[in-house]
N, C-alpha and C positions, 0 to 999 in steps of 0.2 A: 567668734563662733557662738558665744552666748547670745549675741544680738540676733544672729541669723536663726538660731535654734529656738530662742526664747520667746517667739511670738505666741501670745496667749492662746490663740484659737487652735494651735496645733497640739496642745497638751491638756489632758484631762486633769492632771495634777502636777504642780511644780516639782514635786519630788521625782517625777519621771524625768524631767529635764536635768535635775541635779545628778541623778544616777547616770544618765547618758553622758554628761560632761566628764564625770569621774572615770567612766569606762574608756573614753577617748584618751584621757591622761594616762590611764593604766596601759593602754595599747602602745602609746608612744614610749613609755618608760621601759616596758618589757620587750617590745619589738616582736611580739607574737600573740596569737590568740590562745591564751592559757588562763582559764578562770582561776586556777589555784594561785598563779603568780599575780593575777590582777587583784586578788582579795586584799592585799595589804595597802592598796591605793584607794580602796572604797571605804569612806567613813561609815561607821555603823555602831549602834549602841551595844551590839553584841560583843562579847569578849573573844570569841573564837573565829577562826578563818571561815568555818562552815557557815556562820551567820552572814558573812560578807558574800560568800559564794551564792547563798540562797537569794540574797538581794539581787545579784546579777541575773540569776536564773528567773526570778519573778519578772524582771524587766523584759528579758528575752521572750518569755512566754505570755506576756500581757496583751490580750487582744484589743485593749483600749488604745494601744500605741500604734499609730499608722506611720510606719517609717517612711513611706513614699511621700506623704504629706509633709513630714518633717524635713525630708531631703530636698523637696522642691525649691525652697528659697536659696539653698546652697548652690544647686546646679544652675539655677537661673542667674544668680550673681556671678558665677564663673563664666557664663556665656553671654552676659549682658553686653560686653564691649567687643563681641566677635567681629573681626575686621575682614576676614576672608569672604569672598563671594560665595564660596561653597563650603558646606559643612558635611563631613563624611561620618556616618555612624555604622559601626560594625555589629552584626548580630551573630552570636555564637553560643555554644553550650559547653559545659564541663561537668564532670561527674565526681561525686564523693562516695568512696567505699562501694562503688557499683550499686548503690542503693538510692542515691539522691541525684537529681539533675538540676543544675543551675542554668537558666536561660538568661542571657544578659545582652543588653543593648548599650553600646558605649560610643562616645564621641572620640574619634581618633585625631590626634594632633601631634606633630613633631615626634613621631615614633613611639608615642605612648597612647593610652586610652583612658578616658574619664568615664566612670559608670554613669549611665543615664537612667536606666530602668532595669529591673530584674525580677525573676520569679524562681522559686525553688519548688520542685516537684518530687514526690516519691516515685521514682521512675528509674528502671534499671538500664536504660539505654540513653545515649546522647542524641538520638534522633527523636524529634518531637513533632506533633501535629500542629497545623496552623492555628487551630482553636486554642492551643495552650499559650500562644504568645500574641494573639490578635489584640486583646485588650491592652496588653503591655505597650504595643505600638501606639495605640490611641492616647494613652496617658503620656507617653514620652513626647508626643507631638506638642503637647501643651507646655512643655518646658523649653522648647527651642525658640530662638529668635524668628520672628515672622518674615523678616526681609531677606533671608538667605536661602540659597538653593540647598536642599537636603538630599543626599545620595546614600542609600543603604547598600552595604556590602555584606554578602553572605556566601557561605559554602554550599555544596550540593545538597546538604540536608534540609535546606530551606527553599528548594525549588518547588514552591506551592503556587499554583496559578491563582488561588484565592488570595494569597499574600500579595501577589503582584497587583491584583485588582485593588486591594486595600491600600497599598502604597500610592496608587494613582489617585484614590479618593482623598488621601491625606495631602496630595500635592507633592509627594516625594518622587524621587527617581531611584533606580536600582541597577546594581551590577552583581549578578548572582551566577555562581559557577554551575555549569550543567554537567551531567554525566556524558561521557564521550559516545555512548550508544543512544542518546536521545534522538528521536526522529524530528527532522526539520523539513518543512514543506516550502519549496520555492516555486513561484509562479512560472518560472521559465525552465525548471528542471525536475519538478516533482519532488518525491521524498528522498532524503539523504541522511546518513548518520555521520557526525563529525569524525568518528574513528575510521571512516572510509576515505577521508580527505588526505591525500599524500602531501606532506610538507617536510621540508628540510629543517634542521635545527635552526631556530631563530626566525623562521618564516611564519607569516600569519595570512589568514584569509578572512574577509568579512562577508557576511550574508545579511542583506538588509531586507526589511519588510517580509519576514518569513513567519510561518506558523509552527507551533510546538505540539508534539504528541499527536499520534494518529487518532486517538479516541477523543481528545479534548479539542484539537484543532485551535489551539490558543494563539492569539496574536491580533494584529501584527506586532512583532518584536524584532530586535536586531541582535545578531550573534557574531562573535569573533572567535575564530579557531586558530590556535597557535601552538608552537612546539618550543619548549624551553631550550634555549641555546646551550645550557650547561649539561643537563641530563637527558634531554630529549623528551621529557614528560609532556603529554598533550594538555593543553589548557583550552577550555571552552567556556565562554562567559556570555550570558544573555543580558541585554540592556533594553530599557524602554526608549533610549535615544540611539541615533546612528553610531555604530561602533568604529573606533579608530585604534591606533596603537596606544593612545592615552587611556582607553578603556581597560587594558590589561594593567597599566600603571596604577590606575585608580583601584582596581580590584586588589592589587598587591598591598594596599593600605590595610586591608582586612586583618592581616596577620599581627598588626599592632595590639589587638585585643589579647593575643596570646601572652604578651608580656604582662598584662594586667592579671591574668590567671596565675602566672608564675609568681607574681608579687604576693598574691594571697595564699599561695601554697608553698612549695618547697623552697622557692627563692626569697621568701619574705615572711609573711605572717603565720605560716604553718597552720592554716585553718584546719586542715585534715587531722592534725594532732589534737585538736580541741575535743574530739570524740563527741561532739554535739550531734545527737541523732534525733532531730525534730525539724519538720518542714518550717514551722513558724519561727523557731529559734534561729535556724540558719538564715531565714529571710531577713530577720531583724538584725542579725549580726553583720 
């Protein structure tokens, strides 16, 4: 870790690197995000725990530390020997205290998710505009292997046509869930809404080369409409590639990122119990 993190150009001062390494040690030992418990693992000239906590706080709030630049060699090393032909990335949000929103892009693999890029906003909703994560996508593209197919998976909150255009410019593909009342235009049948398509449980129907939204007339895109065989819930997914049953299977990989959110919160690091109330501090944490 010191080799990956300790590249000189990423650090304004080596004490920043040292503090970062000790914070990782403290996190592993305590098993949670708790600055009070971390204090005893942080070397400091001060005699009191408050001195150690202040050192951690200074690190988290230091604008000279670019955590994405520091993280880049780690994620690139993790993906350097990627063997699959396709790499799936999941885009999602989670909230802290109904006050902060974390937007995260993660690589999904074998039922888990590896953070790729993220941003924290002071935002009371889990729904965000495309402008809030556009730059994040651009930065993330620089970390990924150039020879693999990249497919982005996202829920209904990310059905932004600007985002679909941006993904095309990056050379990525997408599988994004649509609302069941979205208007689709077919050259052979005019306008239709997925919720008007009558399907039995477990049945699907594909619509190829269609347009989205009456006002935007966006497309051509491809859509698959299905009904969950277990609970009858309707599923509507849009793709830039012709849809098949595999499209729904691919979209299902999106839920792997939820395990990552659980790891950081109630099922793991208990991030919310840290009571850290700062956009910058949460981003660096």
